[in-house]
C-alpha positions in Angstrom: 0.0 0.0 0.0 2.9 2.3 0.8 4.4 1.9 -2.7 1.1 2.5 -4.4 0.5 5.8 -2.5 4.0 7.0 -3.1 4.0 6.4 -6.8 3.7 10.1 -7.4 5.1 11.3 -4.1 3.2 13.9 -2.2 0.6 14.3 -5.0 -0.8 10.8 -4.4 -0.9 11.4 -0.7 -2.8 14.6 -1.0 -5.4 13.2 -3.4 -5.9 10.2 -1.2 -7.9 12.5 1.1 -11.5 12.3 0.0 -12.4 16.0 0.9 -9.3 17.3 -0.8 -10.0 15.2 -3.9 -13.5 16.6 -4.3 -12.2 20.1 -3.6 -9.5 19.7 -6.3 -11.9 18.5 -8.9 -14.1 21.5 -8.3 -11.3 24.0 -8.0 -9.5 23.0 -11.2 -12.2 24.0 -13.7 -12.7 27.2 -11.8 -9.1 28.2 -12.1 -9.0 27.3 -15.8 -12.0 29.6 -16.2 -10.1 32.4 -14.4 -7.3 32.2 -16.9 -9.6 31.9 -19.9 -11.3 35.1 -18.8 -7.9 36.8 -17.9 -6.7 36.5 -21.5 -10.1 37.3 -23.0 -10.6 40.4 -20.9 -7.1 41.7 -21.6 -7.6 41.1 -25.3 -11.0 42.9 -25.3 -9.8 45.9 -23.3 -6.7 46.4 -25.6 -8.9 46.0 -28.7 -11.4 48.6 -27.4 -8.9 51.2 -26.1 -5.3 50.4 -27.2 -4.3 52.0 -23.9 -1.9 50.8 -21.2 -3.7 53.1 -18.7 -7.0 51.3 -19.4 -5.3 47.9 -19.0 -4.0 49.1 -15.6 -7.3 50.5 -14.5 -9.2 47.3 -15.3 -6.5 45.2 -13.6 -6.7 47.6 -10.6 -10.5 47.4 -10.4 -10.3 43.5 -10.4 -7.7 43.3 -7.7 -7.8 46.4 -5.5 -10.8 45.4 -3.4 -8.8 42.6 -1.9 -6.5 45.1 -0.2 -9.4 46.3 2.0 -11.8 43.4 2.0 -9.5 40.3 2.4 -8.8 41.0 6.1 -12.6 41.3 6.6 -13.1 38.1 4.7 -10.7 36.2 7.0 -12.5 37.5 10.1 -15.9 36.6 8.6 -14.7 33.1 7.6 -13.2 32.4 11.0 -16.6 33.4 12.5 -19.2 31.9 10.2 -17.3 29.1 8.4 -15.1 28.9 5.3 -17.5 27.0 3.1 -20.4 29.3 3.6 -18.3 32.4 2.8 -16.9 30.6 -0.3 -20.3 29.6 -1.7 -21.7 33.2 -1.5 -18.6 34.6 -3.1 -18.7 32.0 -5.9 -22.3 33.0 -6.7 -21.4 36.6 -7.1 -18.4 35.8 -9.3 -20.4 33.4 -11.5 -23.1 36.0 -12.1 -20.5 38.7 -12.9 -18.8 36.3 -15.4 -22.2 35.7 -17.1 -22.8 39.5 -17.2 -19.4 39.9 -19.1 -20.7 37.5 -21.7 -24.0 39.2 -22.0 -22.3 42.6 -22.7 -20.4 41.0 -25.6 -23.4 39.2 -26.9 -25.4 42.4 -27.0 -22.5 44.5 -28.4 -22.4 46.7 -25.3 -18.8 46.0 -24.3 -17.8 49.5 -23.4 -14.7 49.9 -21.3 -16.6 51.7 -18.5 -19.0 48.7 -18.2 -16.0 46.3 -18.1 -14.5 48.3 -15.3 -17.6 48.1 -13.2 -18.0 44.3 -13.7 -14.3 43.8 -13.0 -14.7 45.7 -9.7 -17.7 43.5 -8.8 -15.7 40.3 -9.5 -12.9 41.8 -7.5 -15.2 42.3 -4.5 -16.2 38.6 -4.6 -12.6 37.5 -5.2 -11.7 39.3 -1.9 -13.7 36.7 -0.1 -13.3 33.7 -2.4 -9.5 33.5 -2.8 -8.4 33.5 0.8 -11.1 31.1 1.8 -10.1 28.7 -0.9 -6.6 28.6 0.5 -7.6 28.5 4.2 -9.8 25.5 3.5 -7.0 23.2 2.4 -5.6 22.4 5.9 -9.1 21.2 6.9 -9.1 18.7 3.9 -5.9 16.8 4.4 -3.8 15.2 7.1 -1.0 17.5 8.3 1.8 15.4 6.8 0.1 16.0 3.3 -0.3 19.7 3.7 2.8 20.8 1.9 2.0 18.6 -1.1 -1.7 19.8 -1.1 -0.6 23.4 -1.1 1.9 22.8 -3.9 -0.6 20.9 -6.0 -3.1 23.7 -5.5 -0.6 26.4 -6.6 0.5 24.2 -9.5 -3.0 23.8 -10.6 -3.5 27.6 -10.6 -0.4 28.2 -12.6 -1.0 25.2 -14.9 -4.2 27.1 -15.8 -1.9 29.9 -17.1 -0.6 27.2 -19.6 -3.9 25.4 -20.4 -6.2 28.4 -20.0 -4.9 30.5 -23.0 -5.0 27.4 -25.2 -8.7 26.9 -24.2 -9.3 30.6 -24.8 -8.0 30.1 -28.3 -10.3 27.2 -29.0 -13.4 28.8 -27.5 -12.7 32.2 -29.1 -12.1 30.6 -32.5 -15.2 28.3 -32.5 -17.7 30.1 -30.3 -16.7 33.8 -30.1 -15.6 36.1 -27.2 -18.9 36.0 -25.4 -18.5 32.2 -24.8 -15.2 32.8 -23.1 -16.8 34.8 -20.3 -19.9 32.5 -20.1 -17.7 29.5 -19.6 -15.8 31.2 -16.9 -19.1 32.1 -15.1 -20.3 28.5 -15.2 -17.1 27.2 -13.7 -17.8 29.1 -10.5 -21.1 27.3 -10.1 -19.4 24.0 -10.7 -16.9 24.7 -7.9 -19.8 25.7 -5.6 -21.5 22.3 -6.2 -18.3 20.5 -5.2 -18.0 22.4 -2.0 -21.4 21.3 -1.0 -20.2 17.7 -1.1 -17.4 18.2 1.4 -17.7 16.6 4.9 -16.5 19.3 7.2 -16.7 19.7 11.0 -19.5 22.1 12.0 -18.4 25.7 12.8 -18.3 26.2 16.6 -20.9 28.7 17.8 -19.4 31.8 19.4 -20.9 33.1 22.6 -21.8 36.6 23.7 -18.2 37.3 24.6 -17.2 37.1 20.9 -15.2 40.1 19.6 -16.4 42.4 16.8 -15.2 41.7 13.3 -12.9 44.6 13.5 -11.4 43.3 16.7 -10.9 39.9 15.0 -9.1 41.6 12.1 -6.9 43.6 14.4 -6.0 40.3 16.2 -4.8 38.9 12.9 -2.6 41.9 12.1 -1.2 41.9 15.7 -0.4 38.2 15.4 1.7 38.8 12.2 3.4 41.8 13.7 4.3 40.0 16.9 5.7 36.8 15.3 9.2 37.5 13.8 9.1 34.6 11.4 5.6 35.5 10.1 6.5 39.1 9.9 9.6 38.2 7.8 7.5 36.2 5.4 5.0 39.0 4.9 7.7 41.6 4.4 9.5 39.5 1.8 6.2 38.9 -0.1 6.2 42.6 -1.1 8.8 41.7 -3.8 6.7 39.4 -6.0 3.3 41.0 -5.3 4.1 44.7 -5.8 7.0 44.5 -8.3 6.8 41.2 -10.3 3.2 40.0 -10.7 1.8 43.2 -12.3 3.5 42.1 -15.5 0.4 40.2 -16.4 -1.6 43.4 -16.7 0.7 45.1 -19.2 1.5 42.0 -21.2 -1.3 42.5 -23.9 0.2 45.9 -24.9 3.7 44.6 -24.8 2.8 41.6 -27.0 1.2 43.9 -29.5 3.6 46.8 -29.6 7.0 45.2 -29.0 6.6 41.7 -30.5 3.9 42.6 -33.1 1.6 39.8 -32.1 -2.1 39.9 -31.3 -4.3 37.5 -29.2 -2.5 34.4 -30.4 0.9 35.8 -29.4 -0.4 37.0 -26.0 -1.9 33.5 -25.4 1.5 31.9 -26.2 3.3 34.2 -23.8 0.9 33.3 -21.0 1.2 29.6 -21.9 5.0 29.7 -21.7 4.7 31.1 -18.2 2.1 28.6 -17.3 4.2 25.7 -18.6 7.1 26.8 -16.5 4.8 27.2 -13.5 3.4 23.7 -14.0 6.8 22.1 -14.0 8.1 24.0 -11.1 4.9 23.4 -9.0 4.9 19.7 -9.9 8.5 19.4 -8.7 7.6 21.0 -5.3 4.5 18.8 -5.0 6.5 15.6 -5.6 9.2 16.9 -3.2 6.6 17.2 -0.5 8.7 18.5 2.5 9.3 21.8 4.2 13.1 21.6 4.5 14.9 24.0 2.2 11.7 26.0 1.3 13.1 29.2 2.6 16.1 29.1 0.3 13.9 28.1 -2.6 11.7 31.2 -1.8 14.7 33.6 -1.7 16.5 32.3 -4.8 13.3 32.0 -6.9 12.3 35.6 -6.5 15.8 36.9 -7.1 15.9 35.1 -10.4 12.4 36.3 -11.3 13.5 39.9 -10.9 16.4 39.3 -13.3 14.2 37.5 -15.7 11.8 40.5 -16.0 14.8 42.8 -16.5 16.0 40.7 -19.4 12.5 40.5 -20.8 12.1 44.3 -20.9 15.3 44.8 -23.0 14.4 42.0 -25.4 12.4 42.3 -28.7 12.9 38.8 -30.1 9.7 36.9 -29.6 11.1 33.3 -29.1 13.5 34.7 -26.5 10.6 36.4 -24.8 8.8 33.0 -24.6 11.9 31.4 -23.0 12.1 34.2 -20.4 8.4 33.8 -19.6 9.0 30.0 -19.1 11.8 30.8 -16.6 9.6 33.4 -14.9 6.8 30.9 -14.5 9.2 28.4 -12.7 10.5 31.0 -10.3 7.1 32.6 -9.5 5.4 29.3 -8.7 8.3 28.1 -6.6 8.3 31.3 -4.7 4.5 31.3 -4.2 4.4 27.6 -3.1 7.3 28.1 -0.7 5.8 31.2 0.9 2.4 29.7 1.3 3.7 26.4 2.7 5.8 28.2 5.3 2.9 30.4 6.3 0.6 27.4 6.8 3.3 25.5 8.7 3.8 28.4 11.1 0.4 29.9 11.7 -1.9 29.0 14.6 -5.2 27.4 13.6 -7.3 29.9 15.6 -6.1 32.8 13.4 -5.5 30.9 10.2 -8.4 32.5 8.2 -7.3 36.0 9.1 -3.6 35.5 8.4 -4.3 33.8 5.1 -6.7 36.5 4.1 -4.2 39.2 4.9 -1.6 37.4 2.7 -4.2 37.1 0.0 -4.9 40.8 0.3 -1.3 41.4 -0.5 -1.2 38.8 -3.2 -4.1 40.3 -5.0 -4.1 43.9 -3.9 -0.4 44.8 -4.3 -0.4 43.7 -8.0 -3.4 46.0 -8.5 -1.4 48.9 -7.2 1.6 47.9 -9.4 -0.6 47.5 -12.4 -2.1 50.9 -12.0 1.2 52.6 -11.4 3.1 50.8 -14.2 0.1 51.2 -16.6 0.1 55.0 -16.0 3.8 55.3 -16.3 3.8 53.1 -19.4 1.4 55.5 -21.1 3.1 58.7 -19.9 6.7 57.7 -20.5 7.3 54.1 -21.7 6.6 50.7 -20.4 10.3 49.7 -20.7 11.4 52.5 -18.4 8.5 51.9 -16.0 9.4 48.1 -15.6 13.1 48.7 -15.4 12.7 51.2 -12.6 10.5 48.7 -10.7 13.0 45.9 -11.0 15.9 48.0 -9.8 13.8 49.0 -6.7 12.8 45.3 -6.2 16.5 44.2 -6.3 17.4 46.9 -3.7 14.6 45.7 -1.4 15.3 42.0 -2.0 18.8 42.0 -0.6 18.0 42.9 3.0 14.7 41.1 3.0 16.4 37.9 1.8 19.0 38.1 4.6 16.2 38.7 7.2 14.1 35.7 6.1 17.0 33.3 5.8 17.8 34.0 9.4 14.3 32.6 10.3 14.6 29.4 8.2 14.9 27.0 11.1 11.8 28.3 12.7 9.8 28.5 9.5 10.6 25.0 8.3 10.4 23.3 11.7 7.6 21.1 13.0 4.2 22.7 13.3 4.1 24.7 16.6 0.8 26.5 16.5 
């Protein structure tokens, strides 16, 4: 039995848990839908406006709500239950996805309407994304947690590889409206899978329970008072603020620098997704915490250098190769960070801590996308990204030293 379960290392162990298996089969189509719409919306906005500023604004609208609302989402989830919060968020996201499709079907796809719908989906994402991640420790045995997190992150980034390809098929055969409708339906699929999970009932809280804002403050205080957790969150500024916004300006860069349209954009995203898939699978098979701190530090350093090379390159196939490397480094950094957080955090504040991390992961790229998009329109996208990478390198050096000093604590046995 042991040989059978270890055939694919930690992946087999994670999927041997019934609840996680159901969760994964629901989550995977939803993540594919996310990437299908990501490419479709970027293509639509650029086709309508031809503006880096509009690309930045749409990206900001979709992601910015998480900065303010993700901490609230964590407090609500810790209080009322992760599944209930996720289901309500998925309903809103699904309806918004269908509304995107309706706009295209009726030829009302104005940029202003897209901005409003992107903001509505961003509101739902503020609750959906942190709850998805916080659910995982409740679905697997603790020894399988690292592998489950790696498989989850790999699935998300594999969507970056498969999603653009599916976008191309759906767009070619059924049109742009179908791209958004398919994404909307995947949210309802995931919701149906969540209803099948066997979870422990949420403990009822008595009259002495704190207010939601007090719960939120407790999560912030927990991070600030734990040196290892604080180091992780400070280091996470590097990918979230400086690196991940590249996705929002990629449609314009693909069109102007490489001279490619929707197909070229899809290929660039697919190259990143392929690298992410391979990097994530490696970590999922690896299935252990030892060495994750070093993987985190090295991965993000290489990612900064990869984007610097990308900005100064105008050869398309070299751009694809750089995006492949960027995919490997980003997923390794993301998996390592999330595993270390989950390994260190206390269960009583898990939802709040994860939601604060999600607020950074989603909100900071929104700020970066808005800033880089504006600078890209006002000056040039090359100068904008180069400046960001130089600042990122200067920040990375002391942050890397700080987090490496906490490696023993972060990678040790769970102590929550």
